[in-house]
C-alpha positions as CSV (number, residue, x, y, z in Angstrom):
1,X,-9.8,-0.7,-26.2
2,X,-13.2,-2.0,-27.2
3,X,-13.4,-3.2,-30.8
4,X,-16.2,-1.9,-33.0
5,X,-18.4,-4.5,-34.5
6,X,-21.7,-4.5,-36.4
7,X,-24.8,-5.9,-34.8
8,X,-27.1,-8.2,-36.7
9,X,-29.5,-5.5,-37.9
10,X,-26.6,-3.6,-39.5
11,X,-25.4,-6.8,-41.1
12,X,-28.9,-7.6,-42.4
13,X,-29.3,-4.0,-43.7
14,X,-26.1,-4.3,-45.5
15,X,-27.1,-7.7,-47.1
16,X,-30.6,-6.1,-48.2
17,X,-29.2,-2.7,-49.3
18,X,-30.5,-1.4,-52.6
19,X,-27.0,-0.5,-53.9
20,X,-23.4,-1.1,-53.2
21,X,-23.0,2.6,-52.0
22,X,-25.8,2.2,-49.4
23,X,-24.2,-1.0,-48.2
24,X,-20.9,0.5,-47.8
25,X,-22.2,3.6,-46.1
26,X,-24.0,1.6,-43.5
27,X,-20.6,0.3,-42.3
28,X,-19.3,3.9,-42.3
29,X,-22.2,5.2,-40.4
30,X,-21.7,2.5,-37.8
31,X,-18.3,4.0,-37.0
32,X,-19.4,7.6,-36.6
33,X,-19.7,7.5,-32.7
34,X,-16.3,5.9,-32.2
35,X,-14.7,8.2,-34.7
36,X,-16.2,11.6,-33.7
37,X,-17.0,11.0,-30.0
38,X,-15.1,8.0,-28.8
39,X,-11.8,6.3,-29.5
40,X,-11.3,6.1,-33.2
41,X,-8.7,3.3,-32.6
42,X,-11.7,1.1,-31.6
43,X,-12.4,0.9,-35.4
44,X,-10.3,-1.9,-36.6
45,X,-10.0,-4.6,-39.1
46,X,-12.2,-4.8,-42.2
47,X,-14.5,-2.1,-40.8
48,X,-11.6,0.4,-40.5
49,X,-10.6,-0.7,-44.1
50,X,-14.1,0.3,-45.4
51,X,-14.0,3.7,-43.6
52,X,-10.6,4.4,-45.0
53,X,-11.5,3.6,-48.6
54,X,-14.8,5.5,-48.5
55,X,-13.4,8.6,-47.0
56,X,-10.4,8.5,-49.3
57,X,-12.6,8.4,-52.4
58,X,-14.9,10.9,-51.0
59,X,-12.3,13.4,-50.1
60,X,-10.4,12.9,-53.4
61,X,-13.6,13.4,-55.4
62,X,-14.7,16.4,-53.3
63,X,-11.4,18.3,-53.5
64,X,-8.3,16.2,-54.0
65,X,-5.4,15.5,-51.8
66,X,-5.6,18.8,-49.8
67,X,-9.2,17.8,-48.8
68,X,-8.1,14.3,-48.1
69,X,-5.6,15.5,-45.5
70,X,-7.8,18.4,-44.3
71,X,-11.1,16.6,-43.6
72,X,-11.5,15.0,-40.2
73,X,-10.9,11.6,-41.8
74,X,-7.3,12.8,-42.6
75,X,-6.7,11.2,-39.3
76,X,-6.9,7.9,-41.2
77,X,-4.6,8.8,-44.1
78,X,-1.8,6.7,-42.9
79,X,-3.9,3.7,-42.8
80,X,-5.5,4.2,-46.4
81,X,-2.7,2.5,-48.4
82,X,-3.2,-0.8,-46.5
83,X,-6.9,-0.5,-46.6
84,X,-6.7,0.0,-50.4
85,X,-4.5,-3.0,-50.7
86,X,-6.8,-5.3,-48.5
87,X,-9.8,-4.2,-50.7
88,X,-7.7,-5.1,-53.9
89,X,-7.3,-1.7,-55.2
90,X,-3.4,-1.7,-55.8
91,X,-3.5,1.2,-58.4
92,X,-5.1,3.6,-55.9
93,X,-2.9,2.2,-53.1
94,X,0.1,3.4,-55.0
95,X,-1.4,6.9,-55.4
96,X,-2.2,7.0,-51.7
97,X,1.5,6.3,-50.9
98,X,2.6,9.0,-53.4
99,X,0.5,11.6,-51.7
100,X,1.7,10.6,-48.3
101,X,5.4,10.7,-49.6
102,X,5.0,14.4,-50.3
103,X,5.1,14.8,-46.5
104,X,6.5,11.8,-44.8
105,X,7.8,8.3,-45.3
106,X,6.8,5.0,-43.8
107,X,6.7,3.4,-41.3
108,X,3.5,5.1,-40.2
109,X,2.3,4.8,-36.7
110,X,-0.1,1.9,-36.3
111,X,-2.8,3.9,-34.5
112,X,-5.0,6.8,-35.3
113,X,-3.8,8.6,-32.1
114,X,-0.2,8.0,-33.1
115,X,-0.8,9.7,-36.4
116,X,-2.4,12.8,-34.9
117,X,0.8,14.9,-34.6
118,X,1.9,14.0,-38.1
119,X,-1.5,14.9,-39.7
120,X,-1.3,18.2,-37.9
121,X,2.2,18.8,-39.5
122,X,0.9,17.9,-42.9
123,X,-2.0,20.5,-42.4
124,X,0.5,23.1,-41.2
125,X,2.7,22.6,-44.2
126,X,-0.2,23.0,-46.5
127,X,-0.9,26.4,-44.9
128,X,2.5,27.8,-45.4
129,X,3.0,30.4,-48.0
130,X,5.9,28.5,-49.6
131,X,4.0,25.3,-49.9
132,X,3.0,24.6,-53.6
133,X,0.1,22.2,-53.7
134,X,0.7,21.8,-57.4
135,X,2.9,18.9,-56.2
136,X,-0.3,17.0,-55.9
137,X,-1.5,17.7,-59.4
138,X,0.1,14.6,-61.1
139,X,-1.2,12.4,-58.5
140,X,-4.7,13.9,-58.7
141,X,-4.5,13.5,-62.5
142,X,-3.6,9.9,-62.3
143,X,-6.3,9.3,-59.7
144,X,-9.1,10.9,-61.8
145,X,-7.8,9.0,-64.9
146,X,-8.2,5.8,-63.1
147,X,-11.4,6.9,-61.4
148,X,-13.2,8.0,-64.5
149,X,-12.2,5.0,-66.4
150,X,-14.5,3.0,-64.3
151,X,-16.3,5.1,-61.6
152,X,-18.0,2.2,-60.0
153,X,-15.0,-0.1,-59.8
154,X,-13.7,1.0,-56.3
155,X,-17.2,0.6,-54.8
156,X,-17.8,-2.7,-56.4
157,X,-14.5,-4.0,-55.0
158,X,-15.2,-2.4,-51.7
159,X,-18.7,-4.0,-51.6
160,X,-17.3,-7.4,-52.4
161,X,-14.9,-6.8,-49.4
162,X,-17.7,-6.0,-47.1
163,X,-19.7,-9.1,-48.1
164,X,-16.7,-11.4,-47.8
165,X,-15.9,-10.1,-44.3
166,X,-19.4,-9.3,-43.0
167,X,-19.6,-12.3,-40.6
168,X,-15.9,-11.9,-39.3
């Protein structure tokens, strides 16, 4: 397994980014080849944490928990709580745990590859006629209450995390 790292040009672009969003997205863009075409388990450490947090918030804001599990980045779902913890977003970490608990309990596999069969079971469960996705509603309501209270909070914390680890 080769570990994904950022090159100096990417690090400089992050330092000079015009916004926290752009800076965080540079990290995520650096993961695309490994995530989509290579070995997603090559994405480790703080870079994986950034990808997990960005994709969690993106999916939740675009369609909620169903979307979070359904998008390709659902392959990272089991890693999201620890990423939210690392970035110092414990209130959202708790919500990610609640969403995962609808389908499974820890311990989660340590790898993305190991989670593959579980995420497929989650997706299959969501497609069953007897699955009531309203079970997600209280979690989503709590998520959006927190999110709308300070919509830039998560990205500010994430950007601080990126800058703190940029030279790791």
